[in-house]
C-alpha positions in Angstrom: -17.0 7.9 -15.2 -19.7 9.1 -13.1 -19.1 10.2 -9.7 -20.9 7.5 -7.3 -22.5 9.3 -4.6 -24.5 8.5 -1.4 -27.0 10.9 0.2 -26.8 10.5 4.1 -29.8 12.6 6.1 -32.2 11.5 8.4 -34.6 14.4 7.0 -36.7 13.3 4.0 -37.0 16.6 2.5 -33.5 17.2 2.9 -32.7 14.0 0.8 -35.3 14.9 -1.7 -33.4 18.3 -2.2 -30.0 17.3 -2.8 -31.1 14.7 -5.0 -33.1 16.9 -7.2 -29.8 19.1 -7.4 -27.8 16.4 -8.3 -29.8 15.2 -10.8 -29.3 18.1 -12.8 -25.9 17.5 -12.5 -23.9 16.1 -15.4 -21.1 13.3 -14.2 -22.7 12.3 -10.8 -24.5 9.1 -10.3 -27.0 8.8 -6.9 -26.4 5.5 -6.0 -28.1 5.2 -2.6 -29.7 7.4 0.1 -29.1 6.5 3.7 -31.7 7.6 6.7 -29.3 7.4 9.6 -25.7 6.0 10.5 -26.3 2.2 10.9 -27.5 2.1 7.4 -24.8 4.5 6.0 -22.2 2.3 7.0 -23.7 -0.9 5.8 -24.3 1.1 2.4 -20.8 2.6 2.3 -19.2 -0.9 3.0 -21.6 -2.1 -0.3 -21.4 0.4 -2.7 -18.0 1.9 -2.1 -19.3 5.6 -3.5 -16.9 8.3 -4.5 -18.8 10.7 -2.6 -20.8 11.3 0.0 -23.3 14.1 1.3 -23.5 13.5 5.2 -25.8 15.2 7.7 -24.2 16.0 11.0 -27.2 15.7 13.3 -28.8 12.2 13.0 -30.3 9.9 15.7 -28.4 7.0 17.5 -25.1 7.8 15.5 -24.3 11.4 14.0 -22.3 12.0 11.1 -18.6 12.4 12.5 -19.2 8.9 14.0 -20.4 7.5 10.6 -16.6 9.0 9.2 -14.6 7.1 12.3 -16.4 3.9 11.5 -15.9 3.6 7.9 -12.9 2.1 6.2 -10.4 4.9 6.9 -8.1 3.4 3.9 -10.9 3.8 1.4 -12.6 6.9 2.8 -14.9 8.8 -0.1 -14.9 12.6 -0.7 -17.0 14.3 2.2 -19.3 17.0 1.8 -20.8 17.5 5.5 -24.5 19.0 5.6 -26.4 20.5 8.5 -28.4 23.4 10.1 -25.8 24.0 13.0 -22.6 26.0 12.0 -20.9 25.4 15.3 -19.8 22.1 13.3 -17.9 23.8 10.6 -14.3 24.0 12.0 -14.4 20.1 13.1 -16.1 19.0 9.7 -12.6 20.4 8.4 -10.7 19.0 10.5 -11.9 15.5 9.4 -11.1 16.7 6.0 -14.1 17.3 4.7 -13.9 19.2 1.2 -16.7 21.4 1.9 -19.6 22.4 4.5 -23.4 22.6 3.5 -25.2 24.7 6.0 -28.9 24.3 5.5 -30.4 26.2 4.0 -27.9 26.1 0.9 -29.2 27.3 -2.6 -28.2 25.6 -6.0 -25.4 28.1 -6.4 -23.5 27.0 -2.8 -24.6 23.4 -3.8 -22.7 23.9 -7.1 -19.6 25.5 -5.8 -19.3 22.7 -2.9 -19.8 19.6 -6.0 -16.6 21.5 -8.1 -14.7 21.1 -4.8 -15.9 17.3 -4.6 -14.9 16.9 -8.2 -11.9 18.5 -8.0 -10.7 16.2 -5.3 -12.5 13.3 -7.1 -9.9 13.9 -10.2 -7.2 14.4 -8.1 -7.8 10.7 -6.1 -8.2 9.5 -9.6 -4.7 10.5 -10.9 -2.9 9.5 -7.7 -4.6 6.2 -8.2 -3.7 5.8 -12.0 0.1 6.7 -11.0 0.4 4.2 -8.1 -1.3 1.5 -10.2 1.3 2.5 -13.0 4.4 2.2 -10.4 3.4 -1.3 -9.3 2.9 -2.1 -12.8 6.3 -0.9 -13.7 7.7 -2.8 -10.4 5.9 -5.8 -11.3 7.3 -5.5 -14.7 11.2 -4.8 -13.5 10.5 -8.1 -11.3 9.4 -10.4 -14.2 12.4 -8.7 -16.8 15.7 -10.7 -16.8 18.1 -9.3 -14.2 20.7 -9.4 -16.6 20.7 -7.6 -20.4 20.0 -10.1 -23.1 20.8 -8.0 -26.1 23.0 -4.7 -26.4 22.2 -1.6 -28.8 25.0 -0.2 -30.6 24.8 2.8 -32.4 27.0 3.8 -35.1 27.0 6.0 -38.4 23.2 6.5 -38.4 22.0 3.1 -37.5 20.8 1.1 -34.5 22.3 -2.4 -34.4 20.7 -5.1 -31.8 23.4 -7.4 -30.4 22.5 -10.6 -28.8 24.7 -11.2 -25.9 24.9 -15.1 -26.6 26.2 -14.5 -29.9 29.3 -12.2 -28.2 32.6 -14.4 -28.1 34.3 -12.0 -26.4 34.2 -7.9 -25.4 37.7 -5.8 -24.7 37.9 -1.9 -23.8 39.0 0.5 -26.2 39.0 4.1 -24.7 35.8 5.0 -23.5 34.2 2.2 -25.4 33.8 -1.7 -25.6 34.5 -3.7 -28.5 32.3 -6.7 -29.0 33.3 -9.4 -30.5 30.9 -11.7 -32.4 31.2 -14.2 -35.2 33.2 -12.4 -37.8 32.3 -8.8 -36.3 33.0 -6.2 -34.1 30.7 -3.5 -32.8 32.2 -0.6 -30.3 29.5 0.2 -27.6 30.1 3.5 -25.8 30.2 2.1 -22.2 32.5 1.2 -19.3 33.8 -2.3 -18.9 32.2 -2.0 -15.1 28.8 -1.3 -16.2 28.7 -3.5 -19.0 30.3 -6.2 -16.6 27.2 -5.2 -14.1 24.6 -6.0 -16.9 26.0 -9.4 -18.1 25.3 -12.7 -16.5 28.0 -13.8 -14.4 27.1 -17.2 -15.3 27.9 -16.8 -19.0 30.4 -14.1 -18.7 33.4 -13.9 -17.1 35.8 -10.8 -16.2 39.7 -12.4 -16.9 41.1 -9.1 -16.9 40.6 -5.2 -16.5 40.0 -5.0 -19.8 38.7 -8.4 -21.1 35.4 -10.0 -20.6 35.0 -13.6 -22.3 32.0 -15.6 -22.6 32.4 -18.7 -20.8 30.7 -21.2 -22.6 33.7 -19.8 -25.9 36.2 -21.1 -23.6 38.2 -24.3 -25.3 41.0 -24.4 -22.8 43.2 -23.2 -19.9 46.9 -23.1 -20.6 48.9 -22.5 -17.6 51.9 -20.1 -17.8 55.2 -19.1 -16.0 54.5 -18.1 -12.3 51.0 -18.8 -12.0 49.5 -17.1 -15.1 46.8 -18.4 -17.5 46.3 -18.2 -21.2 42.7 -18.0 -22.1 42.1 -19.7 -25.3 38.8 -19.6 -26.8 37.1 -22.1 -29.4 37.7 -19.6 -32.7 41.3 -19.6 -31.7 41.5 -16.2 -30.3 43.9 -16.1 -27.3 43.4 -14.1 -24.3 45.7 -12.9 -21.1 44.2 -14.1 -17.6 45.4 -11.4 -15.4 46.7 -12.2 -11.7 43.7 -10.0 -10.0 41.2 -12.2 -11.7 42.6 -15.8 -11.5 40.5 -16.3 -8.5 37.3 -16.3 -10.7 39.0 -18.8 -13.3 39.2 -21.2 -9.6 35.7 -20.6 -9.2 34.4 -21.5 -12.3 36.8 -24.5 -12.4 35.4 -25.8 -8.9 32.0 -25.2 -10.1 32.5 -27.1 -13.4 33.7 -30.1 -11.3 
């Protein structure tokens, strides 16, 4: 996209010279010319240019005052233009990318424009990065917090296991074993990390090495000393350890 540019100068000949130079440059579009600071404020607000050539010495409002009164969060790239070199340091103090001292030639103009192009590209990259980060953040907020499927890699194959197909899970060294209908899959994961990935409204950890799908629980059988046996609908019998007994109590209370 072309760099949208506004020329701001109270001298007609100065505006004409800049326009002539800019008309011979690729990738630059002059969208407006302004004769004074008041007109500049209105035009910049309306056009939202990428670049402005801003004269310092103008009646009623000088270039620095124009800059101070623009939207500070969306300032265009600025190249100051003036016949007075005493403003040079101040121009760079307000973060102008360059300073053209009248009279300037085409080579000096192109040097300033090259700096403006580099600044424009840098801003575009930053803007794209910010938009991408915002998009990723938005996607992250809309994405389900808990995993809906697990990816199992084995023997050159990749298997996608829906978490709702899992009956129960047990630890196996550095792996966990996912038990589904008539099948089991080994996943390299710790029980703690896997528990964090599973929806606690659907999965319950009943032992240091066991997680069970709540919907697969058929009944609980109380054993001696307050222990429980968890029996699944497929007949699988699992042990509920005392340290996880409170979780079963919470489940029972939610079910009442």
